[in-house]
C-alpha positions in Angstrom: 71.9 195.2 -33.6 69.6 197.6 -35.2 68.3 195.6 -38.1 66.1 196.6 -41.1 64.0 194.2 -43.1 62.9 195.6 -46.5 60.4 193.9 -48.9 58.4 194.9 -52.0 55.0 194.5 -50.3 53.4 192.8 -47.3 50.6 190.8 -48.8 50.7 187.1 -48.0 53.3 185.1 -49.8 56.4 183.0 -49.2 58.9 185.8 -48.9 56.6 187.9 -46.9 55.9 185.0 -44.5 59.6 184.4 -44.1 60.2 188.0 -43.2 57.5 188.0 -40.6 58.8 184.7 -39.0 62.3 186.2 -38.8 61.2 189.6 -37.4 59.0 188.1 -34.8 61.2 185.2 -33.7 64.7 186.7 -33.6 66.1 187.1 -30.1 65.2 190.7 -29.0 68.1 190.8 -26.6 70.4 190.7 -29.7 68.3 192.3 -32.5 66.0 195.3 -32.8 64.1 194.8 -36.1 62.2 197.4 -38.1 60.2 196.5 -41.3 59.9 198.6 -44.4 57.5 197.8 -47.3 58.0 199.6 -50.5 54.3 199.5 -51.3 51.4 200.8 -49.3 49.5 198.8 -46.7 47.5 195.9 -48.0 43.8 196.0 -47.8 41.8 193.7 -45.6 41.8 190.7 -45.3 45.4 190.6 -46.7 46.7 192.8 -43.9 47.3 189.9 -41.5 51.1 189.8 -41.8 51.4 193.5 -40.9 49.0 193.0 -38.0 51.1 190.1 -36.7 54.2 192.2 -36.8 52.6 195.0 -34.9 51.2 192.6 -32.3 54.8 191.4 -31.8 56.0 194.9 -31.2 57.8 195.3 -34.5 57.6 198.7 -36.2 56.2 198.5 -39.7 56.6 201.3 -42.3 54.8 201.5 -45.6 56.6 203.7 -48.1 53.7 203.9 -50.6 55.3 203.1 -54.0 52.8 202.6 -56.8 54.9 202.1 -59.9 58.5 201.2 -60.9 59.3 204.8 -61.9 59.0 205.7 -58.2 62.5 204.3 -57.6 64.2 207.7 -57.2 62.1 209.2 -54.4 61.6 205.7 -52.9 65.4 205.3 -52.5 65.7 208.7 -50.9 62.8 208.0 -48.5 64.1 204.6 -47.5 67.6 206.0 -47.1 66.5 208.7 -44.7 64.5 206.2 -42.7 67.6 203.9 -42.4 69.7 206.8 -41.4 67.2 207.9 -38.7 67.1 204.3 -37.4 71.0 204.2 -37.3 70.6 200.9 -39.1 73.6 198.5 -38.8 72.4 195.8 -41.2 69.6 195.6 -43.8 68.1 192.3 -45.1 66.1 192.7 -48.3 63.6 190.4 -50.0 62.4 190.2 -53.6 63.8 192.0 -56.6 62.5 195.6 -56.2 63.3 195.7 -52.5 66.8 194.1 -53.2 67.6 196.9 -55.7 66.1 199.9 -53.8 67.5 198.6 -50.5 71.0 198.4 -51.8 70.9 201.9 -53.2 69.3 203.3 -50.0 71.7 201.6 -47.8 74.6 203.1 -49.7 73.1 206.6 -49.4 72.5 206.1 -45.7 75.9 204.5 -45.1 74.5 201.3 -43.7 77.5 199.1 -43.0 76.1 195.8 -44.1 73.6 194.6 -46.7 72.2 191.1 -47.2 69.8 190.3 -50.1 67.4 187.4 -50.6 67.2 185.4 -53.8 64.1 183.3 -53.7 63.6 182.1 -57.3 65.6 181.2 -60.4 64.5 184.2 -62.5 64.0 182.8 -66.0 61.6 185.3 -67.4 63.3 188.8 -67.0 66.9 188.7 -67.9 67.4 192.3 -67.2 66.8 191.6 -63.5 69.9 189.3 -63.5 71.8 192.1 -65.1 70.7 194.6 -62.4 71.6 192.1 -59.7 75.0 191.6 -61.1 75.6 195.3 -61.6 74.8 196.2 -57.9 76.2 193.0 -56.4 79.3 194.9 -55.1 77.0 196.7 -52.6 76.0 193.4 -51.0 77.8 191.4 -48.3 75.9 188.2 -48.9 73.0 186.9 -51.1 70.8 184.4 -49.3 69.5 181.7 -51.7 66.6 179.6 -50.5 68.0 176.4 -52.1 71.2 174.9 -53.6 69.4 175.0 -57.0 68.9 178.8 -56.7 72.5 179.2 -55.6 73.7 177.2 -58.6 71.5 179.3 -60.9 72.8 182.5 -59.3 76.4 181.5 -60.0 75.9 180.2 -63.5 73.1 182.3 -65.0 73.2 185.3 -62.7 77.0 185.7 -62.6 77.0 186.4 -58.9 80.3 185.7 -56.9 80.2 182.2 -55.4 81.8 183.4 -52.2 78.9 185.7 -51.4 76.2 183.1 -51.8 74.7 181.6 -48.7 72.0 178.9 -48.7 69.3 179.1 -46.0 66.1 177.1 -46.8 62.7 178.3 -45.8 61.1 177.0 -42.6 57.5 176.1 -41.9 55.4 176.3 -38.7 55.1 172.5 -38.4 52.7 172.6 -35.4 50.3 174.9 -37.2 50.0 172.6 -40.2 50.0 169.4 -38.2 47.1 170.7 -36.0 45.0 172.2 -38.7 41.3 171.2 -38.7 40.1 170.2 -42.2 38.0 172.9 -43.8 34.6 172.1 -45.2 35.4 172.4 -48.9 31.8 173.0 -49.9 32.5 176.6 -48.7 34.9 176.8 -51.6 32.6 175.4 -54.2 33.2 171.7 -54.1 30.1 169.6 -54.1 29.5 167.6 -50.9 31.4 164.3 -50.7 34.0 165.2 -53.4 37.7 165.0 -52.7 40.3 167.7 -53.7 43.5 167.7 -55.6 44.8 171.1 -54.6 47.0 173.8 -56.0 48.1 176.7 -53.8 50.0 179.7 -55.3 50.0 182.7 -57.5 48.1 182.4 -60.7 50.9 183.2 -63.0 52.5 181.6 -66.1 55.5 180.6 -63.9 53.2 178.0 -62.1 52.3 176.1 -65.3 48.6 175.8 -64.4 47.5 176.3 -68.0 49.1 173.0 -68.9 47.6 171.2 -65.9 44.1 172.5 -66.7 44.4 171.9 -70.4 45.2 168.2 -69.7 42.7 167.9 -66.8 40.3 165.6 -68.8 42.9 162.8 -68.9 43.3 162.6 -65.1 40.0 163.8 -63.8 38.3 161.3 -66.1 40.1 158.5 -64.2 39.3 160.1 -60.8 35.5 160.4 -60.7 35.5 161.3 -57.0 38.0 164.1 -57.2 38.0 167.7 -58.3 40.8 170.2 -58.9 40.8 173.1 -56.3 42.8 176.2 -57.2 43.7 178.4 -54.3 45.2 181.8 -55.0 44.9 184.8 -57.2 47.0 186.5 -59.9 47.1 187.9 -63.4 46.3 184.6 -65.1 43.0 183.9 -63.4 40.7 184.9 -66.2 42.7 183.0 -68.8 42.7 179.9 -66.6 39.0 180.1 -66.1 38.5 180.2 -69.9 40.7 177.2 -70.3 38.7 175.3 -67.7 35.5 176.3 -69.4 36.7 175.1 -72.8 37.8 171.8 -71.3 34.2 171.0 -70.6 35.1 170.1 -67.0 34.7 173.6 -65.4 32.2 172.0 -63.0 35.1 170.0 -61.6 37.7 172.8 -61.5 37.1 175.3 -58.7 38.8 178.7 -58.3 38.7 179.6 -54.6 40.7 182.8 -54.8 43.0 184.0 -52.0 42.5 182.4 -48.6 43.9 182.8 -45.1 42.9 179.2 -44.4 45.6 177.4 -46.3 46.5 174.9 -43.5 42.8 174.0 -43.2 42.4 173.6 -46.9 45.5 171.4 -47.2 44.3 169.3 -44.2 41.0 168.6 -46.2 42.9 167.7 -49.4 44.1 164.4 -50.7 47.1 165.7 -52.7 49.0 168.9 -53.5 49.9 169.5 -57.2 52.5 172.0 -58.3 53.1 172.0 -62.1 55.6 175.0 -62.1 58.0 175.9 -64.9 60.5 177.2 -62.4 60.7 177.9 -58.7 63.2 178.5 -55.8 62.0 176.5 -52.9 58.2 176.3 -53.2 56.5 177.0 -49.9 53.3 175.2 -51.1 55.3 171.9 -51.2 56.8 172.5 -47.8 53.4 173.4 -46.3 51.8 170.2 -47.8 54.7 168.2 -46.4 54.0 169.6 -42.9 50.3 168.7 -43.4 51.2 165.1 -44.1 50.2 165.3 -47.7 51.7 163.5 -50.7 52.8 165.8 -53.5 53.0 165.7 -57.3 55.4 168.4 -58.5 57.5 169.2 -61.5 61.3 168.8 -61.3 62.1 172.5 -60.8 64.4 174.4 -58.4 64.1 173.3 -54.8 61.6 170.5 -55.1 63.9 167.6 -54.8 65.8 169.3 -52.0 62.5 169.5 -50.1 61.3 166.0 -50.8 64.6 164.2 -50.2 64.6 160.4 -50.7 60.9 160.4 -51.5 61.4 162.8 -54.5 61.5 160.2 -57.2 58.0 159.0 -56.4 56.5 162.5 -56.4 58.5 164.5 -59.0 57.9 164.5 -62.7 59.6 166.3 -65.6 58.5 169.9 -66.3 56.4 170.6 -69.3 55.2 167.0 -69.5 51.5 167.3 -68.6 50.8 163.6 -69.6 53.4 162.4 -67.1 52.1 164.7 -64.4 48.5 163.4 -65.0 49.7 159.8 -64.8 51.5 160.4 -61.5 48.4 162.1 -60.0 46.3 159.1 -60.9 48.9 156.6 -59.7 49.1 158.1 -56.2 45.4 158.8 -55.7 44.4 155.3 -56.7 47.0 153.7 -54.3 46.0 154.7 -50.8 48.9 152.9 -49.0 51.4 154.7 -51.3 49.7 158.1 -50.7 49.7 157.7 -46.9 53.3 156.5 -46.8 54.5 159.5 -48.9 52.5 161.8 -46.6 54.2 160.3 -43.5 57.7 160.6 -45.0 57.0 164.1 -46.1 55.9 165.3 -42.7 58.8 163.6 -41.0 61.3 165.3 -43.3 59.7 168.7 -42.9 59.8 168.3 -39.1 63.5 167.2 -39.1 65.0 169.6 -41.7 62.7 172.6 -42.3 61.6 173.9 -38.9 61.3 177.7 -38.3 63.8 177.3 -35.5 66.4 176.0 -37.9 65.7 178.8 -40.4 65.8 181.6 -37.7 69.0 180.3 -36.2 70.7 180.3 -39.6 69.7 183.9 -40.3 70.7 184.9 -36.8 74.2 183.5 -37.2 74.5 185.2 -40.6 73.5 188.6 -39.2 76.1 188.4 -36.4 79.1 187.6 -38.7 79.9 191.2 -39.5 80.1 192.1 -35.8 82.3 189.2 -35.1 84.6 190.1 -38.0 84.7 193.7 -36.8 85.6 192.6 -33.3 88.4 190.4 -34.6 89.7 193.2 -36.8 89.6 195.6 -33.8 91.4 193.2 -31.6 94.2 192.8 -34.2 
């Protein structure tokens, strides 16, 4: 099957990582994948995913979009590429690629279109409208969690019969085997322990509330600092909040890093104070690293944590409860270690990359199976 993957950009992120794992792990006797990125190639060192694709022999095409108004020529360019590829099925990831991919596939007469819905979009209602308007061009929408599927039915208005749930997978062995990083290289003073956040610095993630209330929990944890790993539009604002808190010497902004497994292996706890999610990769990666987690009760978190969720999940927009749970887990080492063990075991049993790739592989083959049955009848 000549298969196309289309994504908005190829910088490191959850959707991008999922695409790369699929494209490099699918059975090459059954699938011939080609990758299309709407944006241009990422600068070093954020080019690692594209490099990995090429090393695996997967063709990567960067279409060079710079702004939303590029949608017209971008659709035509992608459509011509799909037609030249004789593409049989396109899988798209993230909103812009979902929209452009559907239109381009229609222009190129691609028989089958599958889109990916990775978050419960609560900020831009017009995106839900655009998804609903073009939904008839899609065979199936892959939702990363049951929570996202429920949101897509109720708030998004998408047809329930076209929603498929396939959770993200994680490279268990990579995170289990990670060597702890020397966190002094990221600004932590020697001997201090880390409560770590990993993700995009965006209002979605709720970091402003976490940092604003940091005095209440850092004051009770004199041996710990907050380590913020990631970049995004909110960084300058968050640094100002940290400075005003008077604890900026205990809140460290590490920026983007390619060493997330090693950072998590050196941390005592992952914190995720998000306002909404889909199925947060940061939580899944922490689980694979044998870390305990404190996360808000948003989409996908309970599905990841399973029976250990009640001890690690707190209500969203309740920073005082979040702070209390952080302190409770870090001051109780047996509890923290037990939660880490349970998290790692659950990640290994339910969220392996093999499980994820097999589910997508089965989904991609359904159209051919239907076509064969129709031909036989």
